[in-house]
N, C-alpha and C positions, 0 to 999 in steps of 0.2 A: 555606569554600573559600579556599585560600591563593593568594598572588600568582602563584606559578608556574602553578597550574591556570588561573587567570583569563587569564594571558598566553597560555598554550597555546590556550585556547578562542578568544581574540580572534584569534590568528594563523590558526587553522583557518578562521574565518569570513571573514577578509580574503583568505586564499588561495582560498577557495571563490568569493568575488566576482570575483577576478582570473581564475580558471579560467572562470567563467561569462562573463566579458567577452571571451574569445578570439573574435575575429570570423571564424569559420570561413567564413561566406558570402563575405566579402571575400577571404579567403586563397585559397579554392577558385577564385574568379573570376580572381584574378591568376595562379595556377598554370595555369589553363585558357586564359588569354589572352582571356577574354571580358569583357563589360562589367561594371563594378562594380554590384552589385544596388542600391546607393544611388542610382544614376542612372536607374533605371527604375521603373515601377509605383508602389508605395507608398513607395519609398525606404528600406524596411527591409531587414534582412539575413536574415530568416527563410526557411524552406523555400519558401513560396509565391512569394515575390519572386525567390528564386534560380532557381526554375523559369522564371519569366518572362524572366530575364536569360540563363540558361545552358542551360535545358532540364531535363527530369526526371532524367536520369542524375546530373548534378552536384547537383541539388537533393536527391536521395537521399543522396549522399555528405555534403553539408553538413548535412543533417538528422540523419544518424547521428552525426556529430561533435558536433553541438549536444546531442544526447541524452547523449552520453558526458560532457559537462560536468557535468550533474546527477549522473550516476553517480559520477564521480570526486570531486565535492564531498562527497557523503555518505560515500563510502568512506574519504576522508581522515579525517573525523571518527571513523568507526568504527575505523579502523586504529590511531589514537592513543588509543582508549579514552575519547573525550571525553563519551560518553553521548548519550542520545536528544535532550535539549534542544539540544545543539550540532549533532547531525545535522540536526535540523529547521532550525536557524538557517543551517547551511551550505547546505541545499537552497534555502532562500529567498534566500540571498545569491547563489547561482548564477542564479536567475531574474532578480534585479535586475541582476546583471552582464551577462546576456545581453541585457537590454532597455536598459540604461544602461551601455554598455561604456566603461570608462576609456580604451580604445584608439581609440575612435571619437568622442570628444567627447561622451560620454553619449548616443550614438545606438545603435541595435541592432535586435533583433527584438522579439517579443512575449512571450517567456519560456516558450512552450508546450513546446518540445523539452527545454529544461533542466529544466523542472518535471516533465515525464514521466520524464526520466532519474532525478531524485531519487526519484520515486514507485516506479520499478522496484526500487530498493534498499530503500526503506522498507516497501513492500507490493507485491511483484511481481504477485500474483494480481489485485489491483485494477487495476494498470497494464495487464495483458494483457486484462482484461475491458473496459477503456475503448476499446481499439483498434477493435473492430467498431462501437461507437457513433460514434466519430469518422468512420470510413469510410462508414457508412450516411448520416450527415448530409451529408458532403461529396459523395457521389455523388448524393444526392437534391436538394441545393440548389445545388451547385457553388460554395458560399461557404466558403472555408477558415476564415474568421474565425468564421462561425456554428458550424462543426464544432469549432473550438477552444474556443469559449465553452461549447457544449453538453458537450463532452467534459470540460472542466475542472470544470464544475459537477457533472456525474455522478461524476467522480472524487472530489470532495470528499464527496459523500453516501456513496459506496461505502466510502471510507476510514474514515469515522466508524463505519459498520456493522461493517466488518472489524476495526477496532481494538477495538470493544466485544466482539465475538464471540471474538476471539483473545487477549484480555487484554493487548493491547499498551500501551506507555506512554501515559498520557493526553495527553502533549504532542503526540502524533501528531494529535490532534483539532485542534491549532493549525495544523498543516500543511494539514489538510483544509479549514480556513477561509481561512488567509492565502495559501496557494498559489493557489487559484482567484481570490481577491480581487485579488491582484497581476496575474494574467493578464487579468482583466476590466478592471482599471485601465489596463493597457498597450494594451488594445483600445478605448479610449474613442472614438477617431476612427472605428474600424470600426463600433462600435455606432451612432454618429450616422449613418453612411452607410447602415447596414442599415435603420434606422428611416425614413430619407428615401428608401429605394429606390434608392440611388446606389452601393452597394457593388460593388467589382470581383469578378467571378466567377473561380474558379480556372481557369487555362488561357486567360485573357484576354491580348490582345497585350501585349508589353513596354511599349509607350508608353501603355497605359491608365492613367488617373490615378484 
């Protein structure tokens, strides 16, 4: 691999991280004239906390834009012909950027929406199959964190199966493992609260901690 290719690939990953770091939850809050999601609930900028701060309509908008971050990250790698390895690295970089945004002092969300966006490009069928799993767990438990943890784990297993059955590049197995691992890592405090029975339920008041 020549220097030019390495440089291109590095630029793609850095751009993917910066795209992932765009704080749509904060931007939407400012445009809507509502409270910054970092000042309520969990203090994160993901969809569940945006819903607490601004309501479901703006949470849907913010969530859609966060999903687009993962989509754009992988598409950039694909459009420049960087290959499957860089596609996966770009998808992972978007997850990290979403959760550790350079524009928010390395704060952000949990990486779920960006990770889902990346999966939509890498293996769209698996992504669509995960949606009802997420929805069922959320409706049954009212814990968005539990739905995210369950959905990401299921996505990892399903991606391994799909990649094996459809002869996709083996590096996609890496996304099946590393993507959910990052999402679980960024949910570490949620996991602790779930185990302690102190986790916030979806739809809880904005001042719920």
